[in-house]
TINUVEX-251794 format. One record per residue (C-alpha): residue number from 1; x, y, z; residue in three letters. Coordinates in steps of 0.25 Angstrom, whole numbers. Example, Ala and Ser with C-alpha at 12.3 -4.5 7.8 and 13.67 -1.06 7.14 Angstrom:
<nodes>
NODE   nr      x      y      z  rest
NODE    1     49    -18     31   ALA
NODE    2     55     -4     29   SER
</nodes>
This chain:
<nodes>
NODE   nr      x      y      z  rest
NODE    1    250    374    364   MET
NODE    2    248    367    351   ASP
NODE    3    249    352    352   GLY
NODE    4    254    352    365   ALA
NODE    5    250    340    373   ARG
NODE    6    247    339    389   LEU
NODE    7    259    335    396   GLY
NODE    8    268    339    386   GLU
NODE    9    280    348    390   LEU
NODE   10    291    354    380   PRO
NODE   11    299    344    371   TYR
NODE   12    314    345    370   LEU
NODE   13    319    345    357   GLN
NODE   14    332    339    351   GLU
NODE   15    339    339    338   LEU
NODE   16    341    323    339   GLU
NODE   17    330    312    340   GLY
NODE   18    328    310    356   VAL
NODE   19    332    294    359   SER
NODE   20    331    293    374   SER
NODE   21    330    303    386   CYS
NODE   22    330    302    401   ASP
NODE   23    328    311    413   ILE
NODE   24    338    313    425   SER
NODE   25    332    308    437   PRO
NODE   26    335    321    444   ASP
NODE   27    325    327    434   GLY
NODE   28    334    337    429   LYS
NODE   29    338    332    416   PHE
NODE   30    332    326    404   LEU
NODE   31    342    319    394   ALA
NODE   32    339    316    378   ALA
NODE   33    347    306    370   GLY
NODE   34    348    309    356   LEU
NODE   35    349    302    344   VAL
NODE   36    362    307    340   ASN
NODE   37    368    303    354   GLY
NODE   38    367    316    361   ASN
NODE   39    361    318    374   ILE
NODE   40    353    331    378   SER
NODE   41    352    334    392   ILE
NODE   42    339    343    397   TYR
NODE   43    337    351    410   ASP
NODE   44    322    347    413   THR
NODE   45    321    361    421   ALA
NODE   46    322    368    408   THR
NODE   47    321    358    397   TRP
NODE   48    334    362    391   THR
NODE   49    345    355    385   ARG
NODE   50    357    357    394   ILE
NODE   51    367    347    389   GLN
NODE   52    371    337    377   LYS
NODE   53    377    325    379   PHE
NODE   54    386    319    368   GLN
NODE   55    394    306    367   GLY
NODE   56    386    296    360   HIS
NODE   57    387    292    346   GLN
NODE   58    373    286    344   GLY
NODE   59    358    288    349   ARG
NODE   60    355    290    363   ILE
NODE   61    347    276    365   THR
NODE   62    344    278    382   SER
NODE   63    348    289    393   LEU
NODE   64    347    285    407   ALA
NODE   65    351    294    419   TYR
NODE   66    358    290    433   SER
NODE   67    349    291    445   PRO
NODE   68    356    304    449   ASN
NODE   69    356    311    436   SER
NODE   70    370    311    435   GLN
NODE   71    373    302    424   GLN
NODE   72    366    300    411   LEU
NODE   73    367    287    404   LEU
NODE   74    364    286    388   SER
NODE   75    365    273    378   GLY
NODE   76    367    275    363   SER
NODE   77    367    268    351   ASP
NODE   78    382    271    351   ASP
NODE   79    383    258    359   LYS
NODE   80    387    266    373   THR
NODE   81    382    272    385   ALA
NODE   82    385    284    391   ARG
NODE   83    386    290    405   LEU
NODE   84    385    305    406   TRP
NODE   85    386    316    417   ASN
NODE   86    373    321    416   SER
NODE   87    378    334    422   GLU
NODE   88    390    336    413   THR
NODE   89    387    328    401   GLY
NODE   90    401    321    402   SER
NODE   91    402    305    398   ILE
NODE   92    404    298    411   ASP
NODE   93    405    284    404   PHE
NODE   94    404    277    391   VAL
NODE   95    397    264    391   LEU
NODE   96    402    256    381   GLU
NODE   97    401    240    379   GLY
NODE   98    389    239    372   HIS
NODE   99    390    233    356   SER
NODE  100    376    240    351   ASP
NODE  101    368    253    355   LYS
NODE  102    365    255    369   VAL
NODE  103    350    256    369   GLY
NODE  104    346    259    384   ALA
NODE  105    354    263    397   VAL
NODE  106    349    263    411   ALA
NODE  107    355    269    423   PHE
NODE  108    353    260    436   SER
NODE  109    344    267    447   PRO
NODE  110    356    266    456   THR
NODE  111    365    274    447   GLY
NODE  112    375    263    450   GLN
NODE  113    373    257    435   GLN
NODE  114    369    259    422   VAL
NODE  115    364    250    410   ALA
NODE  116    365    250    396   THR
NODE  117    357    241    385   ALA
NODE  118    362    239    372   SER
NODE  119    358    232    358   ASP
NODE  120    369    222    359   ASP
NODE  121    359    216    370   THR
NODE  122    368    219    383   SER
NODE  123    364    227    395   VAL
NODE  124    376    234    401   ARG
NODE  125    378    238    416   LEU
NODE  126    388    249    420   TRP
NODE  127    393    257    431   ASP
NODE  128    389    271    428   PRO
NODE  129    401    276    438   GLN
NODE  130    411    269    430   THR
NODE  131    406    265    416   GLY
NODE  132    410    251    419   ALA
NODE  133    401    240    413   ALA
NODE  134    396    231    425   VAL
NODE  135    386    221    418   HIS
NODE  136    382    216    405   VAL
NODE  137    369    210    404   LEU
NODE  138    369    202    393   ALA
NODE  139    355    193    394   ASP
NODE  140    349    200    384   ASN
NODE  141    349    192    370   ILE
NODE  142    344    205    362   VAL
NODE  143    347    220    361   ARG
NODE  144    343    226    374   VAL
NODE  145    333    238    373   ILE
NODE  146    329    242    386   GLY
NODE  147    334    242    400   ILE
NODE  148    330    246    414   ALA
NODE  149    335    246    429   TYR
NODE  150    326    242    439   SER
NODE  151    325    253    450   PRO
NODE  152    334    247    459   GLU
NODE  153    344    246    449   GLY
NODE  154    346    231    452   ASN
NODE  155    341    225    440   THR
NODE  156    340    231    425   ILE
NODE  157    329    227    415   ALA
NODE  158    333    225    400   SER
NODE  159    324    222    387   THR
NODE  160    326    220    373   GLY
NODE  161    322    214    361   ARG
NODE  162    319    200    368   ASP
NODE  163    306    203    374   GLU
NODE  164    312    202    388   THR
NODE  165    316    210    400   ILE
NODE  166    328    206    406   ARG
NODE  167    332    209    420   ILE
NODE  168    346    210    425   PHE
NODE  169    353    212    439   ASP
NODE  170    362    224    438   THR
NODE  171    371    220    448   LEU
NODE  172    375    206    442   THR
NODE  173    371    209    428   GLY
NODE  174    364    196    427   LEU
NODE  175    347    193    423   PRO
NODE  176    337    192    433   VAL
NODE  177    324    193    425   LEU
NODE  178    319    191    411   LYS
NODE  179    305    193    407   SER
NODE  180    297    185    399   CYS
NODE  181    297    190    383   LYS
NODE  182    287    201    379   ASP
NODE  183    283    199    365   GLY
NODE  184    288    213    363   ASP
NODE  185    302    220    362   TRP
NODE  186    303    227    375   ILE
NODE  187    310    241    372   LEU
NODE  188    310    247    385   CYS
NODE  189    308    246    400   LEU
NODE  190    308    252    414   THR
NODE  191    307    248    427   TYR
NODE  192    296    254    436   SER
NODE  193    301    263    447   HIS
NODE  194    298    252    458   ASP
NODE  195    305    242    450   GLY
NODE  196    292    232    450   ARG
NODE  197    288    235    435   ARG
NODE  198    295    235    422   ILE
NODE  199    289    243    411   ALA
NODE  200    292    240    395   THR
NODE  201    290    246    381   GLY
NODE  202    289    236    369   SER
NODE  203    292    238    354   LEU
NODE  204    277    235    352   LEU
NODE  205    273    247    361   GLY
NODE  206    270    239    373   ARG
NODE  207    273    244    388   LEU
NODE  208    273    233    398   GLN
NODE  209    275    233    413   LEU
NODE  210    284    220    420   TRP
NODE  211    282    216    434   GLU
NODE  212    295    216    439   ALA
NODE  213    301    208    452   THR
NODE  214    315    202    457   ALA
NODE  215    311    191    449   THR
NODE  216    301    192    439   THR
NODE  217    297    202    427   LEU
NODE  218    281    199    424   GLU
NODE  219    275    205    413   PRO
NODE  220    264    216    416   GLY
NODE  221    255    225    409   ARG
NODE  222    256    228    395   GLU
NODE  223    251    238    386   TRP
NODE  224    252    243    373   GLU
NODE  225    258    258    374   ALA
NODE  226    264    262    359   HIS
NODE  227    262    259    346   ALA
NODE  228    276    257    344   PHE
NODE  229    290    253    352   PRO
NODE  230    291    259    366   ILE
NODE  231    304    266    368   THR
NODE  232    304    270    382   SER
NODE  233    297    267    394   VAL
NODE  234    297    273    409   THR
NODE  235    288    273    422   PHE
NODE  236    286    286    429   SER
NODE  237    292    288    442   PRO
NODE  238    281    285    450   ASP
NODE  239    278    273    442   GLY
NODE  240    264    277    436   ARG
NODE  241    267    278    422   TRP
NODE  242    274    272    411   ILE
NODE  243    279    281    400   ALA
NODE  244    283    274    385   SER
NODE  245    289    280    374   SER
NODE  246    288    273    359   SER
NODE  247    290    274    345   ASP
NODE  248    276    279    343   ASP
NODE  249    280    294    347   HIS
NODE  250    272    292    360   THR
NODE  251    276    292    375   VAL
NODE  252    264    286    384   LYS
NODE  253    261    286    398   LEU
NODE  254    255    274    405   SER
NODE  255    249    269    417   ASP
NODE  256    260    260    422   SER
NODE  257    250    250    429   ARG
NODE  258    239    251    418   SER
NODE  259    246    253    407   GLY
NODE  260    236    264    404   LEU
NODE  261    239    276    394   LEU
NODE  262    241    288    402   VAL
NODE  263    247    299    391   SER
NODE  264    252    298    378   THR
NODE  265    263    308    374   PHE
NODE  266    263    310    359   ILE
NODE  267    271    322    356   ASN
NODE  268    283    315    349   HIS
NODE  269    284    313    334   VAL
NODE  270    294    302    333   SER
NODE  271    299    290    342   PHE
NODE  272    299    293    356   VAL
NODE  273    313    286    363   SER
NODE  274    312    287    377   CYS
NODE  275    302    292    388   VAL
NODE  276    306    298    404   ARG
NODE  277    298    302    417   PHE
NODE  278    304    313    424   SER
NODE  279    309    308    438   PRO
NODE  280    297    314    444   ASN
NODE  281    286    309    433   GLY
NODE  282    283    324    429   SER
NODE  283    285    322    416   TYR
NODE  284    290    312    404   ILE
NODE  285    302    315    394   ALA
NODE  286    301    309    380   THR
NODE  287    311    307    369   ALA
NODE  288    310    306    354   SER
NODE  289    315    304    341   TYR
NODE  290    307    316    337   ASP
NODE  291    319    324    344   LYS
NODE  292    311    329    357   THR
NODE  293    311    325    371   LEU
NODE  294    297    328    376   ARG
NODE  295    292    330    390   LEU
NODE  296    279    327    395   TRP
NODE  297    272    330    408   GLU
NODE  298    270    315    413   SER
NODE  299    262    315    425   GLY
NODE  300    249    308    428   VAL
NODE  301    247    311    441   THR
NODE  302    233    304    444   SER
NODE  303    223    293    438   VAL
NODE  304    209    288    442   ALA
NODE  305    201    277    437   PHE
NODE  306    185    281    434   SER
NODE  307    177    273    443   PRO
NODE  308    171    264    431   CYS
NODE  309    187    261    428   GLY
NODE  310    185    265    413   ARG
NODE  311    192    279    414   TRP
NODE  312    205    284    421   LEU
NODE  313    208    299    424   ALA
NODE  314    223    303    425   SER
NODE  315    227    318    429   GLY
NODE  316    241    322    425   SER
NODE  317    251    333    427   ILE
NODE  318    247    339    412   ASP
NODE  319    234    344    420   LYS
NODE  320    225    335    414   THR
NODE  321    217    323    417   VAL
NODE  322    214    312    408   ARG
NODE  323    205    301    406   ILE
NODE  324    208    288    401   TRP
NODE  325    200    275    396   ASP
NODE  326    206    263    405   THR
NODE  327    200    254    393   ARG
NODE  328    208    259    382   SER
NODE  329    218    269    389   GLY
NODE  330    212    278    379   ALA
NODE  331    213    293    383   ALA
NODE  332    199    302    386   GLY
NODE  333    198    315    391   HIS
NODE  334    209    325    396   VAL
NODE  335    203    334    406   LEU
NODE  336    209    346    406   ILE
NODE  337    207    357    416   GLY
NODE  338    219    357    426   HIS
NODE  339    230    367    427   THR
NODE  340    240    358    435   GLY
NODE  341    243    343    436   ALA
NODE  342    232    334    439   VAL
NODE  343    236    327    452   GLN
NODE  344    224    319    455   ASN
NODE  345    210    313    447   VAL
NODE  346    198    305    451   ALA
NODE  347    185    300    446   PHE
NODE  348    170    302    453   SER
NODE  349    166    288    458   PRO
NODE  350    155    289    447   ASP
NODE  351    166    292    436   GLY
NODE  352    159    304    431   ARG
NODE  353    169    315    436   TRP
NODE  354    184    316    438   ILE
NODE  355    191    325    448   ALA
NODE  356    206    329    447   SER
NODE  357    214    339    454   VAL
NODE  358    228    347    449   CYS
NODE  359    240    352    455   LYS
NODE  360    233    365    455   LYS
NODE  361    223    361    465   GLY
NODE  362    211    361    456   ILE
NODE  363    202    351    455   ILE
NODE  364    194    348    443   VAL
NODE  365    181    339    441   LEU
NODE  366    180    332    426   TRP
NODE  367    167    324    419   GLU
NODE  368    173    311    416   SER
NODE  369    167    308    404   GLY
NODE  370    168    322    397   THR
NODE  371    182    327    402   GLY
NODE  372    174    340    406   GLU
NODE  373    178    349    417   LEU
NODE  374    167    351    427   LYS
NODE  375    173    358    439   ALA
NODE  376    186    363    444   GLU
NODE  377    191    369    457   LYS
NODE  378    205    374    462   THR
NODE  379    210    372    475   ILE
NODE  380    220    381    482   ASP
NODE  381    231    371    486   ILE
NODE  382    247    370    487   SER
NODE  383    254    368    474   PRO
NODE  384    260    356    480   ALA
NODE  385    246    349    485   ALA
NODE  386    243    336    482   ARG
NODE  387    229    337    475   ASN
NODE  388    219    325    475   VAL
NODE  389    205    323    470   VAL
NODE  390    194    311    473   ALA
NODE  391    180    309    472   PHE
NODE  392    173    306    487   LYS
NODE  393    170    291    487   SER
NODE  394    154    288    484   GLY
NODE  395    151    303    479   CYS
NODE  396    155    313    468   LEU
NODE  397    162    323    476   GLN
NODE  398    176    327    474   VAL
NODE  399    187    327    485   THR
NODE  400    201    333    484   SER
NODE  401    213    335    492   CYS
NODE  402    225    345    490   HIS
NODE  403    235    340    498   GLY
NODE  404    232    347    511   ASP
NODE  405    225    335    516   GLY
NODE  406    210    341    516   ASN
NODE  407    200    334    506   ILE
NODE  408    189    344    500   ARG
NODE  409    176    338    495   LEU
NODE  410    170    346    482   TRP
NODE  411    157    347    476   ASP
NODE  412    156    342    463   ILE
NODE  413    143    348    461   ASP
NODE  414    148    362    465   GLN
NODE  415    159    360    453   GLN
NODE  416    170    359    464   LEU
NODE  417    168    372    471   GLN
NODE  418    164    367    485   GLY
NODE  419    171    360    493   PHE
NODE  420    171    353    507   ARG
NODE  421    183    348    515   TYR
NODE  422    180    332    519   ILE
NODE  423    194    332    526   LEU
NODE  424    204    342    531   LYS
NODE  425    217    337    537   GLN
NODE  426    230    343    542   ASP
NODE  427    239    334    533   GLN
NODE  428    243    335    519   LYS
NODE  429    238    323    510   SER
NODE  430    241    318    498   TYR
NODE  431    230    308    493   ARG
NODE  432    215    305    500   PHE
NODE  433    206    293    495   ALA
NODE  434    192    290    499   PHE
NODE  435    187    276    503   SER
NODE  436    176    270    492   SER
NODE  437    167    271    502   CYS
NODE  438    169    286    505   GLY
NODE  439    170    286    519   GLN
NODE  440    185    286    521   TRP
NODE  441    195    294    516   VAL
NODE  442    212    292    516   ALA
NODE  443    221    305    514   THR
NODE  444    236    302    513   THR
NODE  445    248    310    520   HIS
NODE  446    263    312    521   SER
NODE  447    264    299    530   ASN
NODE  448    250    294    533   CYS
NODE  449    236    292    527   VAL
NODE  450    223    296    534   ARG
NODE  451    209    291    535   LEU
NODE  452    196    297    536   TRP
NODE  453    182    294    539   ARG
NODE  454    172    301    530   LEU
NODE  455    159    306    534   PRO
NODE  456    147    299    529   SER
NODE  457    140    303    517   PRO
NODE  458    128    309    525   ASP
NODE  459    138    315    533   GLN
NODE  460    148    320    522   ASP
NODE  461    141    334    518   GLN
NODE  462    140    339    533   GLU
NODE  463    153    333    538   ALA
NODE  464    165    342    542   LEU
NODE  465    179    339    536   PRO
NODE  466    186    328    543   LEU
NODE  467    198    333    550   GLN
NODE  468    212    327    555   ASN
NODE  469    204    322    568   GLN
NODE  470    195    313    560   ASP
NODE  471    207    306    553   CYS
NODE  472    202    292    555   VAL
NODE  473    216    286    554   SER
NODE  474    229    289    549   VAL
NODE  475    239    278    544   ILE
NODE  476    253    282    545   GLU
NODE  477    266    273    544   GLY
NODE  478    270    279    529   PHE
NODE  479    283    286    528   THR
NODE  480    279    294    516   SER
NODE  481    268    301    508   ASN
NODE  482    256    293    507   VAL
NODE  483    252    296    492   GLU
NODE  484    240    288    490   ASP
NODE  485    227    282    494   VAL
NODE  486    216    273    490   ALA
NODE  487    205    266    494   TRP
NODE  488    200    252    490   ASN
NODE  489    187    253    484   PRO
NODE  490    181    241    492   THR
NODE  491    188    242    504   LYS
NODE  492    190    251    516   LEU
NODE  493    205    250    512   GLU
NODE  494    215    260    507   PHE
NODE  495    229    260    500   ALA
NODE  496    240    269    502   THR
NODE  497    253    272    494   ALA
NODE  498    263    279    501   SER
NODE  499    277    287    494   TYR
NODE  500    285    278    503   GLU
NODE  501    282    267    494   GLY
NODE  502    270    260    502   SER
NODE  503    256    255    498   ILE
NODE  504    248    251    508   ARG
NODE  505    233    245    510   ALA
NODE  506    226    250    522   TRP
NODE  507    212    246    527   ARG
NODE  508    201    254    536   VAL
NODE  509    196    246    547   VAL
NODE  510    185    249    557   ASP
NODE  511    189    247    571   ASP
NODE  512    176    242    575   ASN
NODE  513    177    250    589   ASP
NODE  514    162    257    587   GLY
NODE  515    169    270    584   LEU
NODE  516    172    269    570   GLY
NODE  517    186    269    570   ARG
NODE  518    195    263    559   VAL
NODE  519    208    259    558   SER
NODE  520    217    257    545   VAL
NODE  521    225    244    543   ARG
NODE  522    236    241    534   LEU
NODE  523    232    231    524   LEU
NODE  524    246    228    517   TRP
NODE  525    258    236    514   SER
NODE  526    266    237    500   PHE
NODE  527    281    243    501   GLY
NODE  528    289    250    503   PRO
NODE  529    299    238    503   ALA
NODE  530    305    234    516   PRO
NODE  531    318    236    522   LEU
NODE  532    326    227    530   PHE
NODE  533    338    232    537   THR
NODE  534    344    230    552   SER
NODE  535    355    235    559   GLY
NODE  536    359    244    546   ALA
NODE  537    362    258    544   VAL
NODE  538    361    262    529   LEU
NODE  539    367    275    523   ASN
NODE  540    362    281    511   ASP
NODE  541    352    271    507   VAL
NODE  542    345    274    494   VAL
NODE  543    331    267    489   GLY
NODE  544    325    267    503   LEU
NODE  545    310    269    502   SER
NODE  546    305    280    512   PRO
NODE  547    299    269    522   ILE
NODE  548    313    262    522   ASN
NODE  549    321    275    524   ARG
NODE  550    312    279    536   LYS
NODE  551    313    266    542   VAL
NODE  552    329    268    541   LEU
NODE  553    329    281    547   GLU
NODE  554    320    276    559   GLN
NODE  555    329    264    561   ARG
NODE  556    342    272    561   GLY
NODE  557    347    264    550   ALA
NODE  558    352    275    541   THR
NODE  559    365    283    543   GLY
NODE  560    360    294    533   SER
NODE  561    347    297    527   SER
NODE  562    344    287    518   PRO
NODE  563    344    292    503   ALA
NODE  564    331    292    495   ASN
</nodes>
């Protein structure tokens, strides 16, 4: 298709400029606010317009869905905000009280409160069930441009033209924190999903991260993202990426930790007013004054540094592997050859090769310097399999696992045409990783990690694949999937990350019993947050981590199943 770019989906055409947008938390609807005051509602299953909400007398400046997707909150230049029934399109309440345009709106994550920000220098908090005003946050001294609730909903952050972030208690309406001056107007802000960081976008096109605690708000990494003012900023659902939109007509996707540019979306031909991630992070929706909404596949699924640290390879659901210069952030080769979303990438120990694997089970070997495809191999796998590739430590052999728990070793010299198993087990696995010495491999599973000792290099070629009985140690105690594992490059230690919210560090220790046996000891653990309770029975609990939920069930402290 002429002019199409990788990752781009069909666009939605409006008759007016699109000044804001939002996606419902259930993923079923996309709302588009227009400069004429109307709101278009699209069905995301068919991408067709199914409703039009009418009532505002000025440009729609901001939109926010309720957590249950049943209400839509809109702000407008007509000095009002409105709460709509998202199913019928009827107006539940008109929120009146501001003396100037309402530039930003937000729904509390609890659904029990909404906020509106205005050029009249105030932020107002409202009850969405009655439409009644709850608090007027009047500590701001200039027009308020952006607002964002913390993930728990107990605080709300605001920013304006005085270069400052202010944080208020949503229960009392009192100010609790204020940042130092940034030296630049902050035009938009958002919390990360864990509540520990705030990302801001500025008049000069800069993105900045702020480290947030209950008592401090400290500036962190800052980088130049756009050439013109940033209009909107948002974190991906998993917190790995930051998407930003700008008056420079672009949308950019950046790594939330390093600030490294991951992708640039450039098909808009006028100011981009808003950017939003879909609830599952699979696509981005953008709104523009060019009268279009555009949809982009957003998923960067895997990244890997070259051994020298100069290059970064990224795999994406757009079926490509891209190489980036870590010094400048400049894009290099785009490696095209996969027919499905790329799930994992890895550099060889000498940096010469990149291995990648996609959802369809195709392993591809690329020459990193030229981006040339050197070999590929298709594996017959389940469509739901998680595919992982890695280079075996200390050699140039590619290994792969395809969700079945078995690890295959591929022969590069034979163009990936031959393989042998180095591990066969009866448990499905999510990830695996080799120690830097090449002697150990760890595999992750639904509730445990397994540790295996590999044959020595001189025995490797003749060795039979490891079997279940060869497992050296099983690390248990997880209450959810162990999603990843990584070895310390200088010590016999590894870290695990689990869906329950925990990160744990482990050390492999020789038992010194003369039999070569080892044990695995926990070094430290972070999260999930502890829960303390005594003599209590809790009903209809929300917001518990999986491990706390499990503890309550085991202790008989729940009158009914705790809610997610």
